VOLUM-744108 format. One record per atom (N, C-alpha, C, O): x, y, z. Coordinates in steps of 0.001 Angstrom, whole numbers, padded with zeros to 6 digits, always signed. Each point is the difference from the previous one (the first is absolute). Example, Ala and Ser with C-alpha at 12.3 -4.5 7.8 and 13.67 -1.06 7.14 Angstrom:
+013190-005690+007800;-000890+001190+000000;+000900+001200+000000;+001036-000019+000665;-001386+001069-001385;+000820+001190+000060;-000770+001090+000730;+000509+001108+000169;
// end
This chain:
+016307-005854+003014;-000590-001259+000225;-000275-001221-000509;-000498-000004-001126;+000704-001096+001690;-000124-001185-000031;-000289-000186-001382;-000444+000912-000698;+000671-002028+000290;-000329-000914-001497;-001458-000542+000437;-000048-000585+001083;-000865+000692-001652;-001292-000783+000465;-000325-001002-001583;+000312+000420-001114;-000835-001463+001312;-000663-000578-000801;-001479+000496-000754;-001011+000115+000692;+000992+000084-001734;-000806+000678-000359;-001597-000810-000430;+000213-001056-000594;-001139+001245+000713;-001242-001301-000237;-000063+000036-001457;+000281+000988-000678;-000711-002257+000181;+000205-000497-001343;-001223+001286-000501;-000673+000754+000703;+000755-000922-002325;-000571+000808-000689;-001983-000513+000222;-000977+000726+000186;+001080-002168-000314;-001358-000506+000251;-000635+000714+001608;-001085+000543+000203;+001980-000746+000553;-000431+000479+001361;-000538+001901+000017;-000555+000567+000941;+000817-000154-001835;-000053+001319+000118;-001457-000008-001054;-001044+000611+000231;+001340-001487-001421;-001659+000392-000287;-000875-000708+001064;-001072+000461+000394;+001300-000944-000214;-000889-000910+001374;-000597+001434+000840;-001160+000412+000030;+001758-000130+000290;+000181+001389+000965;-000748+001188-000592;-001030+000430+000517;+001503+000019-001468;-000920+000582-001055;-001125-000114-000255;-000792+000943+000001;+000436-002417-000335;-001533-000297+000386;-000687+000409+000921;-001134+000466-000101;+001933-000645+001332;-000556-000375+001052;-000452+001318+000220;-001225+000120-000016;+001859+000861+000210;+000001+001508-000141;-001133+001050-001387;-000257+001199-000110;-000083-002282-000602;-000593+000434-000698;-001497+000259-000020;-000635+001046-000132;+000225-002421+000317;-001661-000046+000419;-000221+000254+001160;-000944-000722+000323;+001398+001610+000908;-000740+000612+000724;+000311+001569-000419;-000945+000787+000042;+001885-000448-000333;+000074+001324-000461;-000938+000265-001235;-000715+001003+000031;+000686-001667-000886;-001581-000003-001144;-000878+000690+000963;-000455+001135-000141;+000193-002221+001491;-001230+000280+000647;-000302+001213+000620;-000969+000749-000124;+002312-000670+001046;-000032+001462+000615;-000447+001019-000988;-001088+000570-000084;+002254-000454-000709;-000582+000834-001308;-001698+000361-000125;-000605+001069+000081;+000173-002403-000304;-001596+000570-000470;-000814+000287+001031;-001183+000046-000337;+001474+000240+001888;-000141+000315+000752;-000152+001721+000547;-000625+000513+000929;+001412-000023-001873;+000409+001096+000211;-000742+000756-000947;-000012-000410-001161;-000541+001330+001425;+000410+001487+001088;-001533-000703+001177;-000105+000395+001161;-000533-001051-001555;-000925-000579+001343;+000510-000003+001093;-000418+000763+000872;+001472-001643-000644;+000534-000594+001279;+001248+000345+000370;+000784-000639+000703;-000617+001920-001332;+001670+000629-000298;+000478+000322+001877;+001089+000483+000310;-001989-000813+000543;+000380+000397+001433;+000248-001638+000456;+000830-000297+000860;-001285-000250-001240;+000492-001670+000490;+001441-000384+000241;+000776+000015-000956;-000391-000333+002072;+001465-000103+000340;+000328-001307-001228;+001029+000240-000632;-001575-001246+000314;+000257-001161-000378;-000118+000097-001322;+000301-001048-000572;-000615+001887-000096;-000141+000618-001535;+000990+000856+000081;+000753-000224-000947;-000272+001303+001751;+001067+000528+000069;+001213-000849-000484;+000611-000012-001068;-000470-000717+002266;+001259-001023-000325;+000447-000474-000678;+001189-000062-000314;-002608-000662-000305;+000202-000673-001339;+000464+000805-001432;+000786-000391-000862;-001313+001250+000908;+000079+001078-000781;+001733+000122+000113;+000886-000379-000766;-000850+001055+002022;+001847+000316+000124;+000741-000958-000911;+000696+000351-000953;-000952-001794+001405;+000937-001141-000410;-000018-000565-001405;+000397-001132-000277;-000928+002076-000660;+000733+000444-001205;+000872+000536-000299;+000331+000024-001185;+000541+000761+002374;+000963+000260-000071;+001631-001198+000211;+001198+000087-000265;-002032-001008+000823;+001034-001408-000362;-000432-000792-001183;+000837-000626-000649;-002046+000621+000347;-000404-000598-001663;+000986+000921-001170;+000508-000549-000978;-000362+001932+001265;+000436+000736-000749;+001901-000813+000276;+000212-000819-000894;+000749+000922+001686;+001127-000900+000174;+000102-000719-000621;+000666-000005-001034;-001558-001158+001665;-000090-001132-000711;-000034+000004-001841;+000855-000556-000689;-001643+001060+000334;+000107+000959-001491;+001185+000046-000458;+000626-000812-000680;-000334+001882+001121;+001469+000485-000100;+000962-000856+000176;+000879+000165-000845;-000609-001224+001763;+001001-000981-000049;-000325-001123-001335;+000891-000755-000389;-001808+000759-000028;-000109-000394-001427;+000507+000607-001361;+000142-000383-001161;+000022+001318+001766;+000455+001011-001180;-001362+000860-000662;+000110+000598-001070;-001309-000622+001801;-001366+000042-001126;-000336+001600+000069;-000605+000754-000761;+001373-000547+002213;-000659+001549-000081;+001314+000988+000890;+000808-000696+000615;-000675+001674-000572;+001243+001215+000729;-000936+000205+001220;-001218+000169+000059;+002378-000252+001093;-000254+000402+001548;-000418+001945-000333;+000631+000726-000768;-001844-000319+001617;-000511+000842-000035;+000945+000905+001530;+000204-000670+001013;+000189+001912-001060;+000378+000273+001058;-000726+000195+001176;-001206+000221+000109;+002211-000341+000917;-000492+000060+001559;-001407+000629-000034;-000921-000454+000679;+000807+001406-001411;-001313+001278+000546;-000931-000357-001242;-000632+000967-000425;+000478-001887-000078;-000397+000013-000817;-000722-002016-000432;+000671-000967-000361;-002388+001064+000647;+000096-002104+000580;-000341+000251-001977;-000405+000798-000845;+000946-002161+001063;-000690-001094-001692;-001603+000654-000111;-000764+000494+000830;+000674-000798-002496;-001725+000108+000417;-000271-001665-000627;+000333-000666-000980;-001174+000504+002265;-000610-001550+000150;-000276-000012-001657;+000698-000646-000782;-001724+001392+000430;-000952-000742-001079;+001107-000282-001245;-000122-000929-000798;+000887+001609+000792;+000917-000034-000972;+000688-001509+000391;-000030-000918-000821;+000613+000772+002077;+000559-001066+000618;-000693-001138-000421;+000610-001013-000342;-001804+001086+000336;-000770-001276-000274;-000168-000435-001331;-000114-001169-000370;+000108+002078-000251;+000088-000026-001687;+001125-000891-000454;-000272-001014-000643;+001633+001352+000960;+001000-000222-000139;+000337-001796-000450;-000029-000774+000957;+000253+000321-001996;+000348-001246+000003;+000879-000768+000437;+001032+000580+000338;-001043-001599-000224;+001641-000797+000762;+000623-000742-001096;+001192-000275-000134;-002146+000003-000606;+001220-000691-000703;+000949-000548-000135;+000445-001128+000215;-000049+002276-000713;+001382+000143-000324;+001301+000116+000781;+001211-000102-000195;-002175+000399+001301;+001244+000760+001164;+001388-000922+000003;+000037-001163-000402;+000369+001429+000592;+001716-000322+000398;+000535+000878+001535;-000335+001179+000113;+001065-001765+000869;+000319-000349+001476;+001431+001563-000498;+000861+000035-000880;-001245+000935+001905;+001350+000865-000778;+001205-000369+000632;-000303-001104+000451;+001401+001299-000146;+001381-000440+000346;-000092+000396+001356;-000715+000898+000444;+001655-001791+000316;-000404-000028+001795;+000741+000722+000484;+000067-000029+001229;+000840+001024-002014;+000593+001332+000750;-001098+000998-000279;-000440+000599+000981;-000028-000351-002070;-001261+000661-000309;-001164+000268+001002;-000302+001040+000584;-000223-002189-000557;-000572+000000+000987;+000151+000006+001458;-001005+000332+000628;+002307-000704+000193;+000447+000234+001403;+000371+001460-000278;-000058+000577+001086;+000362+000157-001912;-000189+001583+000084;-000678+000591+000097;+000036+001028+000676;-001418-001655-001656;-001522+001011+000758;-000332-000593+001260;-000837+000510+000745;+001296-001296-000541;-000808-000675+001243;+000386+000914+001392;-000630+000336+001003;+002268-000084-001598;+000707+000815+001151;-000528+001596+000384;+000053+000661+001037;-000614-000378-002485;-000609+001202-000229;-000997+000060+001108;+000238+000598+001049;-001370-001231-001293;-001078-000520+000363;+000400-000176+001683;-000256+000913+000785;+000732-001845-000459;+000441+000099+001716;+000621+001637+000394;-000315+000479+001089;+001166+000284-002008;+000198+001505+000706;-000998+000712-000421;+000377+001086+000439;-001398-000860-000972;-001265+000451-000089;-000732-000808+001345;-000660+000570+000870;+000834-001449-000909;-001109-000405+001473;+000868+000291+001294;-000849+000188+000871;+001860-000079-000405;+000787+000555+000403;-000163+001450+000775;-000133+000440+001142;+000233+000016-002520;-000290+001615+000167;-001753+000182+000367;-000353+001068+000500;-000266-001709-000662;-001533-000110+000602;+000136-000086+001344;-000107+000968+000753;+000376-002254-000360;+000691-000284+001633;+000127+000862+000564;-000893+000402+000747;+002188+000288-000901;+001095+000873+000896;-001182+001107-000116;+000152+000791+000931;-001067-000506-001580;-000888+001349+000120;-001502-000210+000920;-000831+000791+000448;+000981-002294-000437;-001373-000169+000703;+000694-000287+001361;-000464+000465+001041;+001475-001164-001063;+000533-000110+001585;+000300+001387+000980;-000362+000239+001152;+001237+000618-002182;+000401+001116+000297;-001511+000568+000756;-000073+000221+001209;-000829-000082-001960;-001733+000706+000255;-000265-000445+001033;-000819+000624+000673;+001389-001856-000140;-000547-000877+001382;+000817+000335+000921;-000382-000217+001150;+001609+000778-001326;+000630-000062+001330;+000974-001701+000520;+000576-000380+001019;-000751+000010-001884;+000345-001326+000356;+001322-000773-000514;+000260-001201-000065;+000377+002207-000231;+001390-000347-000724;+001085+000644+000293;-000200+001138-000425;+001627-001198+001078;+000698+000682+000415;+000985+000331-001274;+000474-001051-000432;-000148+001900-000101;+001180+000575-000379;+001158-000917-000144;+000566-000220+001071;-000057-000377-002118;+001057-000962+000142;+001408+000839+000460;+000063+001204-000249;+001217-001993+001024;+001114+000677+000281;+000629+001030-001742;-000208-000128-001206;+000791+000816+001849;+001056+000917-001011;-001183+000737-001106;+000286+000418-001122;-001349-000392+001608;-001243+000946-001199;-000416+001316+001357;-000354-000142+001171;+000593+001320-001979;-000530+001063+000840;-001603+000255+000148;-000562+000439+001004;+000012-000781-002124;-001156+000003-000527;-001104-000963-000713;+000370-000234-001150;-001198-000190+001359;-000743-000691-001302;+000121+000736-001852;+000159-000397-001154;-000319+001404+001763;+000086+000495-001265;+001292+000128-000745;+000145+000048-001222;+000766+000000+002152;+001427-000694-000795;+000165-001555-000241;+000800-000472-000808;-001408-000052+001377;-000053-001560-000366;-000626-000134-001230;+000684-000461-000914;-001584+000698+000740;-001330+000292-001362;+000931+000584-001244;+000069-000553-001097;+000745+001954+001517;+000677+000527-001077;+001177-000960-000692;-000010-000016-001231;+000859-000656+001800;+000710-001038-000110;-000466-001399-000422;+000716-000530-000850;-001319+000128+001093;-000936-001305-000380;-000261+000175-001635;+000282-000755-000931;-001131+002440+000965;-000302+000494-001146;+000688-000131-001446;-000392-000481-001064;+001963+001310+001597;+001125-000026-000511;+000714-001281-000437;+000660-000248-001009;-000984-000475+002051;+000611-001185-000377;-000645-001310-001342;+000444-000739-000879;-001654+001115+001473;-000948-000595-000772;+000277+000586-001330;+000014-000977-000748;+000233+002125-000013;-000043+000324-001132;+000988+000011-000563;+000113+000076-001224;+001324-000196+002518;+001564-000525-000749;-000188-001578+000092;+001130-000438-000221;-001616-000172+000343;-000491-001574-000515;-000948-000063-001098;-000192-001030-000646;-000492+002301+000404;-000735-000628-001077;-001353-000226+000232;-000730-000377-000916;+000274+000588+002163;-001005-000524+000494;-001195+000831-000367;-001056-000392-000496;+001456+001765+000871;-001033+001064+000506;+000069+001232-000932;+001129+000489-000006;-001705-000078-000502;-000034+001289-000637;+000809+001169+000435;+000536-000095+001104;-000435+000718-001499;+001213+001118+000821;-000808+001094+001143;-000830+000845-000334;+001339-001121+001832;-000518+000467+001119;-000511+001447-000596;+000457+000694-000908;-001909-000464+002035;-000392+001871-000144;-000207+000006+001175;-000626-000866+000610;+001166+001922-000113;+000085+000439+001100;+000577-000881+001076;-000548+000021+001102;+001667-000847-001313;+000414-000719+000994;-000929-001378-000034;+000164-000817+000906;-001085+000575-001893;-000436-000864+000480;-000809-000947-001675;+000054+000284-001197;-000565-001158+001785;-000734-001209-001060;-000599+001019-001088;-000444+001020+000527;+000353-001057-001656;-001221+001014-000987;-000855-001076-000207;-000011-001211-000222;-000813+002336+000419;-001408-000361-000164;-000988+001013-000196;+000052+000916+000821;-001024-000836-001779;-001086+001233-000014;+000937+000805-000529;-000354+001029+000575;+001159-000741-001145;+000681+001028-000285;+000771+000589+001356;+000601+001066-000138;-000594-001589+001190;+000783+001059+001466;+000499-001134+000668;-000395-001146-000215;+001254+001463+001016;+000317-001512+001102;-001102-000582+000730;-001006+000538+000464;+001443-001909-000450;-000782-000968+001180;-000630+001031+001086;-001206+000235-000074;+001899+000310+000961;-000557+000779+001217;-001043+001011-000336;-000805+000399+000841;+000826-000021-001982;-000990+001345-000345;-001238-000753-000467;-000907+000774-000306;+000661-001840+000189;-001108-000401-000424;-001815-000029+000758;-000146-000268+001192;-000554+000451-001721;-001142+000081+000885;-000086-001483+000536;+000630-000946-000473;-001519+000893+001547;-000387-001692+000629;-000983-000932-001040;-000237-001170+000300;-000203+001653-001289;-000782-000854-001274;+001160-000366-000809;-000050-001188-000320;+001205+001883-000172;+001143+000093-000626;+001267-001066+000745;+000938-000559-000568;-001311+000538+001979;+000943-001081+000557;-000564-000825+000141;+000804-000900+000239;-002452+000253-000202;-000723-000922+000285;+000162-000328-001567;+000324-001182-000114;-000426+001755-001002;-000015-000719-001211;+001773-000953-000428;+000154-001025-000664;+000773+001789+001279;+001219-000546-000117;+000276-001307+000753;+000481-000994-000544;-000953+001104+002337;+000025-001214+000531;-000582-001278-000481;+000350-001167+000175;-001576+001837-000990;-000583-001675-000585;+000489-000449-000830;+000042-001223-000129;+000632+002264-000934;+000471-001183-001271;+001540+000035+000451;+000823-000236-000885;-000448+000455+001930;+001760-000326+000564;+000091-001196+000527;+000930-000803-000078;-002309+000689+000819;-000478-001479+001069;-000361-000899-001233;+000786-000935-000152;-001811+001015-000768;-000336-001023-000869;+001476-000305-001043;+000475-001133+000073;+000129+002041-000909;+001663-000642-000647;+000854-000690+000504;+000498-001030-000454;-000165+001853+001947;+000787-001117+000774;-000399-001264+000293;+000742-000963-000191;-001776+000872+000609;-000459-001221+000375;-000445-000733-001950;-000283-001198-000020;+000271+001671-000849;-000178-000877-001329;+001406-000576-000021;+000223-001211-000011;+001075+002528+000006;+001183-000253-000357;+000759-001147+000783;+000966-000650-000401;-001484+000573+001346;+000335-000979+001430;-000440-001337-000048;+000672-001006+000229;-001869+001082-000550;-000703-001737-000649;+000778-000007-001188;+000614-001065-000061;-000332+001960-001113;+000831-000524-000943;+001089-000804+000145;+000438-000957-000639;-000016+001677+001831;+001596-000345+000361;+000024-001020+000814;+000994-000449+000571;-002396-000038-000489;+000154-001674+000989;-000490+000200+001208;-000661-000844+000605;+000942+001942-000182;-000293+000045+001749;-001393-000273+000347;-000831-000247-000874;+000607+000274+001844;-001156-000798+000398;-000621-001390-000461;+000504-000367-001061;-001336-000395+001501;-000525-001116-000780;-001345+000267-000696;-000257-000807-000894;-000551+001658+001089;-001132+000567-000330;+000038+001427-000130;+000741+000762+000621;-001713-000429-001592;-000090+001450-000651;-000496+000812+001332;+000416+001153+000119;-000977-001498+000537;-000724+000480+001638;+001325+000404+001219;+000146+000892+000836;+000653-002066-001277;+001007-000261+000626;+001516+000671-000099;+001038-000382+000539;-001231+001320-001265;+001320+000437-000594;+000691+000857+000954;-000663+001020+000190;+001480-001040+000319;+000647+001277+000984;+000305+001459-001052;+000345+000032-001181;-000587+000929+002003;+000484+001284-000386;+000635+000853+001094;-000553+000859+000687;+001848-001272-000658;+000604+000566+001466;+001059+001174-000850;+000534-000183-001094;-000480+000842+001564;+000902+001209-000573;+001094+000293+000931;+000805+000896-000256;
// end
């Protein structure tokens, strides 16, 4: 992965403030407006907030099958946070990209809108190799059933609601890491190519 120019601590703190206000408002709308897409999207952006707090050394990253606790994130003081090392941030970014790739591969395969790359016998084989290589590089936990491990099983064995949860977590964290690494001019324009 190409070396990137990390955003400054000040930019990260500004983005934390920009995410925290709407998140607090959205949480106050629950459970009454739990079906409102804007509220849901804002609450999921708490995953990006968690990544930014992690980048300052203030919280630990949750596994990709467990969202951050947004109330806890909002209560985390930021005054003494210092940026983690570039290598650590890039490593975590690659983990998020890999999880997002797994989600998108599953979605594309479900729509029959992607062809299997040359030299692969099946998507299961492709995913199994990606899971093992991710594990060998320290990006993923040990594969389960030849797949990315989540909720105590391999990803392909998940229920639709579990897949949706991981999709939201992976997208928001991937976007936050890419923004943190200087991709995109603005948060909303941050690319998440896998």
